[in-house]
Steps between C-alpha positions, in 0.01 A plus 500: 500500500714651222573804717613270786732308267650819364550628854682181605722515191596864566575412861728207406696712252543781748581299815666165415733429786260474789264306278777246421597476867137447595451244225815315610372489856167365382669233287738408783213472740311288252799270458538459875129438540506243222787321672323514834165364384639234267450224759134610540421459128225247571310750720526803267159436351340537846658843576284814467579732206526877562585789265700793642540828311751761621578839347869575443578868578656705221794605720612139526586477130785638281545520120520163322734459200327218314787471249754417773327346805813326626706819494215691671492260792880499530581870483310749713711795381466445122283737299206369288701573180795298628275212600349480153845487325564164324751258650833512301562195281853356530623197303809305611713291263829316566751355251873442443719683248613295201820503293328644193290757690475868408337766716195488275462121497542474879252775585248366249524157661433667836190677363654848495391728214662824608733694267626719786602191698674351193701818452591525869633142518708556185651832606535511880845373613360299794198364308720391208660232721182296442620398153870464585677189622368143497135407449282355775422817697170479689272786387167602653284770336199685641273672246169684507194421284650710218816281501707791632796399715458578870794308643772266370707285736805310370709261709803286416809342655826648366684166535428137580655519848357838600286535814381846398279575202467822306162670479386762250181694579332720239194692621267754344544844654266771373536517122828303495690220673772458762747210528692362796769230499605328824620171651294280733581182694362186333330219690601136459250222557546122484289276275490125454401273212515134401435286195520159339664408169253377236706574187772768526640712781374828356152358438490399868622838625239674285226273638618588853484876418872526571645823350742452208776678692472251786461200269828586324677523837362158590641353178838669551539383859438132431657484152814345648306209652213455253496502119159657445491380138576132567458418871149625574232243568125531526416543868818689594415797721634830631439742785632856510520802729565834329488877546253755369611865494202728565414868527193612692343158453571481124751259346812655344677177409587157631829461682733222600419132538558452875464125528399206283454125496491294181414131512635320193478122459415472870806695615451838673736788421476796739663844514462827688643847457720611790660842534702584808545861601787660309545199267361418156209256504496159334291185472572208734356160564322460832816322620697822439683404178537765228312436175644786294627400158762687306267514197128518432345249262365761257563862395120558509288496812210318336617291207482196280750353251432509126836359387746304713874438488629263229445420132194649328373623165572873492172694461656749254747294290311171529832316549570252776760660726592522872296735715751623757250650742139493617220722368241646736206658312317798654325820387717793394587712803505214752782567751816289464710440813852388571506140623793568733735758646760630254637782288372607157764394248318635191175691442408599146415366154675197352423329165224239525458555875359849447500686831695276736653503849793285616552463877823368652450290814749332732676175407536607132125481433335736249127531436353650179158670452418566132229655275414764764260780422681731741824487704494650851863443608839617376837334452700471824193532723461259794166319509334288768301183466141579386593856392325609181743551211263557206174403330393213275503591131555365151817668374763331284414167333167428663159356405307612810552682833715298740828510690777266382695395811848343499731362767872478425757338728863577408373613158317170432121496460313286751133428558367801698272267695816375673531840666275389783756237595756765587553555872376799695659762713300585816695504823390228749311594814714585800427376851401852603228511232355159581241613763355767270495254209322233704234754600451604138479136390235420762292799388518399133405140579180629657421714195568211262265284709235772460556499121428125494151560639413699186518182291282311747246782510483529121467122461193503721 
């Protein structure tokens, strides 16, 4: 019996393929038979039992690689040594670059422990672009089981309005690496969301999984009709349609708010983004009226107020004195934007303001942005509404990181919250654009209706 067992074992090792094919046929036949006799289960006990023994000829078998049975059945041309080779282990990790990242911190976070890769990224002119420019680049690393870098893919959009993203590919080649930098068309998809106010606007947008970038646009768009600090009521609701900018199925960033409805105190406010060919886009009501305001309500995209306009006890001197602006606290490095179109009147350091920017707007209006950590514009430069001009800091006379924001009309300080009352500047729709606008409005109404179903579904 032992000799027979040894003989069968030697046969299986020497001739695996025909044995596997024969075994598969037997199993397949058994499966079909089982399916066919299932309805006769009650009569199985009455069927006669027979044992059939058949000798398998040696010529019908080929070598069997027990260490890699799947590869043996899939590749008839592979050698036994190739079939027994272990399957390569590849680990994938994805993350975004951060403002304080170094090459070492980023690669460590991605699970890369490879000194050659570190040196290549630092020294190669194409690879070095990974650490240049703004943060938020999408990075995907592929490593082996020794944490050596196999492939690094980096993707980012060069500007907010770009339809093409830049891609950096770093791949292992022999004992070193190669890098390639190119541009690829980005894909834009449409997403919808909705929510209900329970306490604050930003608590509701967070509960609805609405991205911060889109939530800030929602607040900006309706700031002229709704005071989000005083007018909100429990039960108010919103619905939004917005863009997602993607690359090969992975999110690069969120884009523009395309349409929105906000119901406040029972009154519905609706807008949609409309951009005719060859003309700048703008937000309109569904009736076709422009909603663009000359000024945004805040120099920060996502903000709260720590000190308003008027008399207060000064946090440094302790004296009661007028506060001629509004303070918006935020972490150091938070982008600061211009609230309206204008020209930089001054950009530099000035007494208690620290690093400060003055912007001259039309109608003798000047806005001031003080205590900046960094200034990104120069005197005489034209700036557009929402353009970044610097970063939040704590320079000058300051007790914590924030931007001190002032609004001066004819040299006289006024409450910056009155900025939202200033009129806008979008050109009205022409008769020629009406058909295209009506089509866009009908499409957005359907998408907003779809967003409303999300609340109903989540409530159930």
